[in-house]
C-alpha positions in Angstrom: 0.0 0.0 0.1 1.2 3.6 -0.9 2.1 5.9 1.6 -1.1 7.5 3.0 -1.3 10.3 5.5 -4.6 9.7 7.6 -4.1 9.2 11.0 -7.4 8.5 12.5 -7.2 10.4 15.7 -5.2 13.6 16.3 -3.0 14.4 19.4 -5.6 16.4 20.8 -8.1 13.4 20.8 -5.2 11.2 22.3 -4.7 13.4 25.3 -8.2 13.9 25.9 -9.1 10.2 25.8 -5.7 9.3 28.2 -6.4 12.3 30.6 -9.5 14.2 30.0 -9.9 17.6 28.7 -8.4 19.1 32.3 -5.3 17.0 31.6 -4.6 18.2 27.9 -2.5 21.4 28.4 -0.1 19.5 30.5 1.2 17.4 27.6 2.5 20.0 25.0 5.9 18.4 24.7 5.0 15.1 23.9 3.4 16.0 20.4 6.0 14.3 18.4 5.7 10.8 20.3 2.1 10.8 20.5 1.9 11.3 16.6 4.3 8.3 16.2 1.9 6.0 18.3 -1.0 7.3 16.4 0.6 6.9 13.2 1.4 3.4 13.9 -2.3 2.7 15.2 -3.6 3.9 11.8 -1.0 1.8 9.9 -2.2 -1.0 11.5 -5.7 -0.4 11.1 -4.9 -0.1 7.3 -2.9 -3.4 7.4 -5.8 -5.1 8.8 -8.6 -3.8 6.5 -6.2 -4.1 3.5 -6.9 -0.5 2.3 -7.0 3.0 4.0 -10.4 4.8 5.0 -9.0 8.2 4.3 -9.3 9.8 0.7 -6.8 9.5 -1.4 -6.2 10.3 -5.3 -4.8 7.2 -7.1 -4.8 5.1 -10.6 -5.4 1.5 -9.7 -5.2 -1.2 -12.7 -6.7 -4.3 -12.8 -6.0 -7.7 -15.0 -9.2 -8.8 -16.9 -9.6 -12.4 -18.0 -9.5 -16.1 -16.8 -6.6 -18.1 -15.1 -3.2 -16.3 -15.4 -4.9 -13.1 -16.3 -7.3 -12.7 -13.7 -6.3 -10.3 -10.9 -5.9 -11.9 -7.5 -7.5 -9.1 -5.8 -10.6 -10.1 -7.3 -11.0 -13.4 -5.8 -13.2 -14.1 -2.9 -11.3 -14.5 0.6 -12.4 -15.7 3.8 -13.1 -12.1 4.7 -15.3 -10.9 2.2 -18.6 -12.4 0.9 -18.5 -14.5 -2.6 -20.1 -13.3 -5.7 -21.3 -16.4 -7.4 -22.9 -14.6 -10.2 -19.6 -12.6 -11.0 -17.2 -15.5 -11.6 -15.9 -17.4 -14.5 -16.9 -16.3 -17.6 -19.3 -13.3 -16.5 -16.1 -11.8 -15.0 -15.2 -10.2 -18.2 -17.7 -11.4 -20.5 -20.7 -9.3 -18.7 -17.9 -6.5 -18.1 -18.6 -6.9 -14.3 -15.4 -6.4 -12.0 -15.5 -6.4 -8.3 -12.9 -3.4 -7.1 -10.2 -4.4 -4.7 -11.0 -1.0 -2.5 -13.3 1.3 -1.6 -13.9 4.0 -4.4 -15.6 7.3 -3.8 -15.5 9.0 -7.1 -14.2 7.7 -10.1 -12.5 10.5 -12.4 -11.0 8.7 -15.5 -11.7 4.9 -16.5 -9.9 3.6 -19.5 -10.0 0.5 -21.1 -7.4 -1.0 -23.1 -7.7 -3.4 -26.1 -5.2 -5.8 -24.5 -1.8 -6.3 -22.6 0.0 -4.6 -25.4 -2.4 -1.4 -25.0 -2.1 -0.4 -28.7 -5.7 1.0 -28.4 -7.8 2.4 -25.5 -11.2 3.6 -24.6 -12.1 6.2 -22.3 -15.5 5.1 -20.7 -18.2 7.5 -19.4 -20.4 6.8 -16.4 -24.1 6.7 -16.0 -27.1 5.1 -17.8 -27.0 5.7 -21.5 -23.3 6.0 -21.5 -20.4 3.3 -20.6 -20.5 2.2 -17.2 -22.2 2.0 -13.7 -21.0 1.8 -10.0 -22.6 -0.3 -7.5 -24.1 -0.1 -5.0 -26.2 2.4 -6.7 -27.4 4.2 -3.7 -24.9 4.0 -1.3 -21.2 4.8 -0.8 -18.4 3.7 -1.3 -18.7 2.0 -4.7 -17.4 -1.8 -4.7 -18.4 -2.8 -8.3 -17.7 -1.4 -11.8 -20.1 -2.8 -14.5 -20.4 -2.2 -18.3 -24.1 -0.4 -19.0 -26.2 -2.8 -20.8 -26.4 -0.7 -23.9 -23.0 0.5 -24.4 -21.1 -0.4 -27.6 -17.6 -0.3 -25.7 -16.1 -3.7 -23.9 -13.8 -5.0 -21.3 -10.9 -6.9 -22.8 -8.9 -9.9 -21.3 -5.2 -9.0 -20.4 -2.9 -7.7 -17.9 -3.4 -4.1 -17.0 -6.2 -3.6 -19.3 -8.6 -1.6 -17.0 -7.3 1.3 -14.9 -9.2 3.7 -12.9 -8.4 7.2 -11.7 -10.3 8.1 -9.0 -10.5 9.1 -5.3 -10.3 6.1 -3.2 -11.6 5.3 0.4 -14.5 4.9 2.8 -15.9 8.3 2.9 -15.2 11.9 1.9 -16.8 13.9 5.0 -14.9 16.9 6.0 -15.5 19.3 8.9 -17.1 22.3 9.0 -14.6 25.3 8.3 -11.5 25.5 10.7 -9.9 28.8 9.6 -8.6 30.6 7.0 -5.1 30.8 5.2 -2.5 33.6 4.7 -1.7 33.2 1.2 0.6 30.2 0.1 2.8 31.2 -3.0 4.9 28.2 -3.4 4.0 24.6 -3.9 7.4 23.5 -2.0 7.0 25.8 1.3 5.9 23.3 4.2 4.8 26.2 6.6 1.5 27.2 6.4 0.3 30.5 8.4 -3.3 30.6 9.4 -5.7 33.2 10.9 -6.1 30.9 14.1 -4.6 27.7 14.9 -6.0 27.1 18.1 -8.3 24.2 16.5 -5.9 22.5 14.3 -3.9 19.7 15.6 -1.1 17.6 14.8 -2.0 14.7 12.9 -4.8 16.5 11.0 -5.2 16.0 7.5 -6.4 19.4 6.1 -7.8 20.4 2.9 -7.1 23.6 1.1 -8.9 23.7 -2.2 -8.0 20.7 -3.7 -4.7 19.9 -2.1 -4.5 17.7 1.1 -1.8 18.9 3.9 -0.8 16.4 6.5 -0.1 18.7 9.7 3.0 17.5 11.9 3.5 20.3 13.9 1.6 23.6 15.4 3.3 26.6 17.0 0.7 29.2 17.5 -0.8 30.1 14.3 1.5 28.2 12.1 1.5 24.9 10.9 4.3 22.8 9.9 2.7 20.3 7.1 3.5 17.6 4.3 2.2 19.0 0.9 0.1 17.4 -1.9 -0.6 14.3 0.6 -2.6 11.3 -0.3 -1.9 11.6 -4.3 -3.1 15.3 -4.4 -1.0 18.1 -6.3 0.7 21.1 -4.4 -0.6 24.1 -5.5 -0.5 27.9 -4.4 -3.4 29.2 -2.7 -4.9 32.7 -2.1 -5.0 34.3 1.3 -8.4 34.1 3.1 -9.1 30.6 1.4 -10.9 28.5 4.0 -9.7 25.0 5.0 -11.4 22.0 6.4 -10.2 18.7 8.0 -11.1 14.9 7.0 -13.7 13.2 9.1 -13.1 9.4 9.5 -15.8 6.8 11.0 -16.4 6.9 14.8 -15.5 3.3 15.3 -12.5 3.6 13.4 -11.4 6.7 15.7 -11.9 4.7 18.6 -10.1 1.6 17.7 -7.3 3.8 16.9 -7.4 5.4 20.1 -7.4 2.3 21.7 -4.5 0.6 20.0 -2.6 4.0 20.4 -3.1 3.8 24.3 -1.8 0.2 24.1 1.4 1.4 22.1 1.9 4.1 24.7 1.6 2.0 27.7 3.7 -0.8 26.3 7.2 2.1 25.9 6.9 1.6 29.8 5.9 -1.6 30.7 6.9 -3.8 27.4 4.9 -6.6 27.1 4.0 -6.7 30.6 0.1 -7.4 31.4 0.2 -5.5 34.4 1.2 -2.2 35.2 2.1 -1.1 38.6 1.3 -3.3 42.0 -1.1 -3.7 44.7 -4.6 -1.5 44.9 -3.2 0.5 42.1 -2.1 -2.0 39.7 -4.0 -2.6 36.5 -4.1 -5.4 34.0 -5.3 -5.4 30.5 -5.2 -8.3 28.0 -2.2 -9.0 25.7 -4.3 -9.5 22.8 -6.2 -6.1 23.3 -5.0 -5.4 19.8 -6.7 -8.2 18.2 -10.0 -7.4 20.2 -9.8 -3.7 19.3 -9.4 -4.7 15.5 -12.2 -7.2 15.5 -14.5 -4.4 15.8 -13.7 -3.3 12.5 -14.4 -6.7 10.9 -17.9 -5.4 9.3 -15.4 -3.3 7.1 -13.9 -6.4 5.4 -17.2 -7.1 3.7 -16.4 -5.8 0.4 -19.9 -4.7 -0.2 -19.9 -2.8 3.2 -20.8 0.6 2.7 -20.8 3.9 4.6 -24.4 5.4 3.7 -27.4 3.0 4.1 -30.9 4.3 2.7 
């Protein structure tokens, strides 16, 4: 999985989770180590799910056909439901392709004539056009199929289908957090904002179409990673508003729980008990697995973020 800059809880969340709101201001020098455990917890979640919950722009390629031509990522696993009507000849013959990731929006879908990629067609979305995305009334999308009246087709071969789009579980954003001073460079990592009081280390913020990953906050000055998650670094006008990505509540809670376990382990290692006597606290050694199991419903490839 390519590098993503989505941390499912920020440093402020972790401080409040561990000590309550009264304790938040006591940890101002611990931002860097807290961020590391939150990033590690988020990576662990992504590895468990086999994908990232946060929105990212990427082009994905698929092999179509049978046998050696079939993309292994499309085969059913013990952690996903089977597609009994979609396998064997129907996979390419009916133009139905289960996706190996959550698709929020498709920007460009390209079908190639074969492995040699001698020619290609750009497919258009919608009824009366070339392809449809399922589920129709819910997001994210997990299946691409040809529209029944299209004159175009999917061809067998390796990397004969590519999809450029925004991938992830959901694209929910917060309300406007603040506004920025002008950013006149595509490489500058320092961002000055009108108020940095509610922007936190570990946030992924969105300014226009660019994502910024916040690694440090000092007053109204942010230190960031530019062009995060497949977006393109650009210049931005002063006064532009910014928001942050929001993640599913259960994913945030699991991230905090795993990060708590990592944070405690730096002092006690793998010992199941902290302290002694009446002040001791015991926690299960398989706590991480118990926490991750709360996300098992996301492993169903047809699980979607919005239900009607």
